[in-house]
C-alpha positions in Angstrom: 89.0 84.3 110.7 88.1 86.8 113.3 88.3 87.2 117.0 86.6 90.2 118.6 87.1 91.4 122.2 85.0 94.1 123.8 85.6 95.5 127.2 85.9 99.2 126.6 82.7 101.1 126.6 84.1 103.3 123.8 85.8 101.0 121.3 85.6 97.4 120.1 88.9 95.7 119.1 89.1 92.8 116.7 91.9 90.8 114.9 91.4 89.1 111.6 93.3 87.5 108.9 91.0 88.8 106.2 89.8 92.4 105.6 88.2 94.0 102.6 90.5 97.0 101.9 88.3 97.8 98.8 85.2 98.2 101.0 83.4 101.5 101.2 84.0 101.8 105.0 87.7 101.5 104.5 87.7 104.0 101.7 85.9 106.5 104.0 88.4 105.8 106.8 91.4 106.2 104.5 90.1 109.5 103.1 89.6 110.9 106.6 92.9 109.5 108.0 96.4 110.9 108.2 97.8 107.7 106.5 100.1 107.7 103.5 99.8 106.6 99.9 101.2 103.2 101.1 98.0 102.6 103.0 95.7 103.3 100.0 92.9 100.7 99.5 94.4 99.3 96.3 97.9 99.2 97.7 97.0 97.3 100.8 94.6 95.1 98.9 97.5 94.1 96.6 99.9 93.5 99.5 97.5 91.1 101.2 96.2 89.4 98.1 99.4 89.1 96.1 102.5 89.4 98.4 101.3 87.9 101.7 100.4 84.5 100.4 103.4 84.2 98.1 105.9 85.3 100.8 104.2 82.9 103.3 103.7 85.4 106.0 100.7 85.5 108.2 98.2 88.4 108.0 97.4 90.1 111.3 94.9 92.9 110.8 93.6 94.8 113.8 90.5 96.8 113.6 89.1 99.3 116.1 85.4 100.3 115.9 83.2 102.7 117.8 81.4 100.5 120.3 78.1 102.4 120.0 77.8 102.7 116.2 80.1 100.0 114.9 81.8 102.6 112.7 85.4 101.7 111.7 87.7 104.0 113.6 91.2 102.5 113.0 93.0 99.7 111.1 96.5 98.4 111.8 97.6 96.4 108.8 100.2 94.0 110.3 101.8 90.7 109.5 103.5 87.9 111.5 106.7 86.5 110.3 109.8 84.7 111.6 113.4 85.9 111.5 115.8 83.2 112.5 113.2 81.6 114.7 112.0 84.9 116.4 108.3 85.5 116.1 108.1 89.1 114.8 105.2 91.4 114.2 105.5 94.3 111.8 103.5 96.5 109.5 102.5 94.9 106.1 105.4 96.6 104.4 107.2 93.5 102.8 109.8 95.7 101.2 107.5 97.8 99.0 106.2 100.5 101.3 108.3 103.5 102.2 106.1 104.9 104.9 103.8 103.1 107.4 101.0 104.5 109.5 97.8 103.4 111.3 94.8 104.2 109.2 92.9 106.6 111.4 92.6 110.3 111.9 95.1 111.9 114.3 92.2 112.6 116.7 91.1 109.0 116.6 94.6 107.7 117.3 94.9 110.0 120.3 91.5 109.0 121.6 92.3 105.2 121.2 95.7 105.6 122.8 94.2 107.5 125.7 91.8 104.6 126.5 93.6 102.1 128.6 91.1 99.3 128.0 91.5 99.6 124.2 95.3 99.7 124.5 95.2 96.6 126.7 93.0 94.8 124.2 95.1 95.8 121.2 98.1 94.4 122.9 96.3 91.3 123.9 95.3 90.4 120.3 98.9 90.8 119.2 100.3 88.1 121.4 102.3 85.9 121.3 105.4 87.5 119.7 109.1 87.8 120.4 109.6 91.2 118.8 107.2 93.9 117.6 109.1 96.4 115.3 107.4 99.1 113.4 109.7 100.9 110.9 109.3 103.8 108.5 107.0 106.0 110.6 106.9 109.7 109.5 106.8 111.0 113.1 107.8 109.7 116.6 104.1 109.6 117.6 103.8 109.0 121.3 100.2 107.9 120.7 101.3 105.1 118.4 104.0 104.1 120.8 101.5 104.0 123.6 98.9 102.2 121.6 101.4 99.4 120.8 103.1 99.3 124.1 106.4 100.1 122.5 109.4 100.7 124.8 111.8 102.3 122.3 111.4 104.9 119.5 114.5 106.0 117.5 115.4 107.6 114.2 116.3 105.2 111.4 119.7 105.5 109.8 118.2 106.6 106.5 115.9 109.6 105.9 113.2 110.6 103.5 113.6 113.3 100.8 111.0 115.7 99.4 110.9 119.1 97.7 107.9 121.5 97.6 106.5 122.3 94.2 105.3 125.8 93.0 102.7 126.6 90.4 105.3 127.5 87.7 107.8 125.0 86.5 110.4 127.5 85.4 110.3 129.3 88.7 110.5 126.1 90.7 113.4 124.9 88.6 115.3 128.2 89.2 114.6 128.0 92.9 115.3 124.3 93.5 118.1 123.4 91.1 121.4 125.1 90.9 122.1 127.2 87.8 125.0 125.0 86.8 123.0 121.9 87.1 120.1 123.5 85.1 122.6 124.3 82.4 123.9 120.7 82.5 120.3 119.2 82.2 119.6 121.5 79.2 122.7 120.3 77.5 121.8 116.6 78.1 118.3 117.2 76.9 119.5 118.7 73.6 121.8 115.7 73.2 119.0 113.3 73.8 116.6 114.9 71.3 119.3 114.8 68.6 119.2 111.0 68.9 115.6 110.6 67.7 112.0 111.5 68.3 111.7 111.8 72.1 108.3 111.8 73.8 107.2 111.8 77.5 103.9 110.2 78.5 102.0 109.6 81.7 100.7 106.3 80.6 97.1 105.1 80.9 97.3 102.6 78.1 97.6 99.1 79.7 100.0 97.8 76.9 102.3 100.8 77.3 102.3 100.5 81.1 103.3 96.8 80.9 105.9 97.4 78.2 107.5 100.3 80.2 107.6 98.3 83.4 109.2 95.3 81.6 111.8 97.7 80.1 112.4 99.2 83.6 113.0 95.7 84.9 115.5 95.0 82.1 117.3 98.3 82.6 117.6 97.7 86.3 119.0 94.2 86.0 122.5 93.9 87.5 122.6 97.6 88.6 121.9 97.1 92.4 124.2 95.8 95.1 121.3 94.1 96.8 118.5 92.3 95.1 116.2 94.4 93.0 112.5 93.6 93.7 111.5 94.0 90.1 113.6 91.0 89.1 111.4 88.8 91.3 108.2 87.8 89.4 106.2 88.0 92.6 107.1 91.6 93.1 106.9 92.5 89.4 103.3 91.2 89.3 102.5 93.3 92.4 103.8 96.5 90.8 102.1 95.8 87.5 98.8 95.1 89.3 99.1 98.5 91.1 100.2 100.3 87.9 97.2 99.0 86.0 94.4 98.9 88.6 95.3 102.2 90.2 96.2 104.1 87.0 93.4 106.6 87.4 93.6 107.0 91.2 96.8 106.2 93.0 99.4 105.2 90.4 101.2 107.2 87.6 103.5 105.3 85.3 105.6 107.7 83.2 107.3 106.6 80.0 110.1 108.3 78.1 110.0 107.0 74.5 112.6 107.2 71.8 111.0 106.7 68.3 108.0 105.1 70.1 110.0 102.6 72.3 110.4 103.0 76.0 113.9 104.0 77.1 113.0 105.1 80.6 110.2 104.9 83.1 109.1 106.0 86.5 106.4 104.6 88.7 104.9 107.1 91.2 102.1 107.3 93.7 99.8 110.3 93.9 98.3 111.2 97.3 96.8 114.4 98.6 98.9 116.7 96.4 102.2 114.8 96.8 103.8 112.7 94.1 106.0 109.9 95.5 108.6 108.4 93.2 108.9 104.7 94.0 110.6 103.0 91.0 112.7 104.2 88.1 114.5 102.4 85.3 116.4 103.7 82.3 118.6 102.6 79.4 121.9 103.3 81.1 124.1 101.6 78.5 122.9 103.5 75.4 122.1 106.9 77.1 124.7 107.1 79.9 126.1 110.4 78.5 122.7 111.9 78.4 122.0 111.5 82.1 118.6 110.0 81.3 117.9 109.2 85.0 118.1 112.9 85.9 116.2 114.0 82.9 113.2 111.8 83.8 113.1 113.3 87.3 112.9 116.8 85.7 110.2 115.6 83.3 108.2 114.1 86.2 108.5 117.3 88.2 107.2 119.4 85.3 104.2 117.1 84.7 103.5 117.1 88.5 103.5 120.9 88.6 101.3 121.1 85.5 98.6 118.9 87.2 98.7 120.8 90.4 100.8 118.7 92.8 102.4 120.5 95.7 105.2 118.2 96.6 107.6 115.8 94.9 108.6 113.1 97.3 111.7 111.0 96.5 110.8 108.8 99.5 113.3 106.9 101.7 117.0 106.6 100.9 120.0 108.8 101.1 121.0 108.9 97.5 122.8 112.1 96.6 120.9 112.8 93.4 117.8 113.8 95.4 119.4 116.9 96.7 120.3 118.0 93.2 116.5 118.6 92.7 116.1 120.6 96.0 114.9 117.7 98.1 115.6 118.0 101.8 116.0 115.2 104.3 113.5 114.5 107.0 113.8 111.8 109.7 112.0 108.5 109.7 111.3 106.6 112.9 111.0 103.1 114.2 109.5 101.7 117.4 110.3 98.5 119.1 108.8 96.2 121.8 110.0 92.9 123.0 107.6 90.1 123.9 110.0 87.6 125.2 113.5 87.3 126.6 115.1 86.2 123.2 113.3 89.2 121.6 114.6 91.6 124.2 118.1 90.3 123.8 118.0 90.7 120.0 116.5 94.2 120.3 118.9 95.4 123.0 121.9 94.1 121.0 120.9 96.2 117.9 120.6 99.3 120.1 123.7 98.8 122.2 126.7 98.8 119.9 127.7 98.8 116.2 130.0 95.8 116.5 127.3 93.5 117.8 124.6 94.9 115.4 125.5 92.4 112.7 125.1 89.5 115.2 121.7 90.9 116.3 120.6 91.2 112.7 121.3 87.5 112.2 118.5 87.0 114.8 116.2 89.8 113.8 116.4 90.1 110.0 
């Protein structure tokens, strides 16, 4: 289903519920864009094919094309959903994406935002809504804010954590991890190896990928205060689909094996020299004293350096373990726009005070 509106002499704006994220034109756009791993063709294809229908949210995909050539210039992968009766528009995150971004080059985003006709039409195809909220932006882009007609941009309460990688693991380890913690990790590694035959694998075998992800789900069960997405079959199938289909491009599934059986795993995304850790799971009960969770981070870092990555990204969340590996916090932003009086009230309440924030979230979450 598609509705195209053309008034600008520069760009054509369209909104659709279906878009081929595996198409050649999207692959070209993504490669030339400043988007993140979470806008990769396979990632967004899986979100709209597997999660959107199951979670019963409505796809809302905005495309902008060059009016003269028809070349795809920008994609906004959005969804419509309801929170306590409020009609909300947000990026197609659905709980699995740590960063969001328009899929376009920085120059294209600036050019589109500078065209008042195009901005007007982008905003027209989004209506009606009560709230538009875009969270997990890497920068407070004025162009994105202008493009979407947002009235507020603020830092989120949590940040993202990443550490640069060097070309030599030993040197990186000495520079990024304290001497005392290096000593502790060495001790834990020796203890682990005394328990049996330990091996570490960046899995490309489909059976091992599935076996490791199943074990990760088992090891994570009951260890989170809020719900763990891996325990939900809908989300498990999503991650398994990514891990298998994108194993030679986007996804890396790491396995730590003890005598041939998975005792820990880490699912990561590889994008433009950065390795993003998105899921981990390990046998805490049997290997608690060996700090298996920390050891797998070190193993992942070593492999990442060996294949030439330049950054290890622990993504969003203020967990203290990230700083043990030299990761530093960077801010993450959110923008907001109301489209109705109820939406404005809910948005203002969240911004105004902490005591009313819980009440507002009953409207908005």
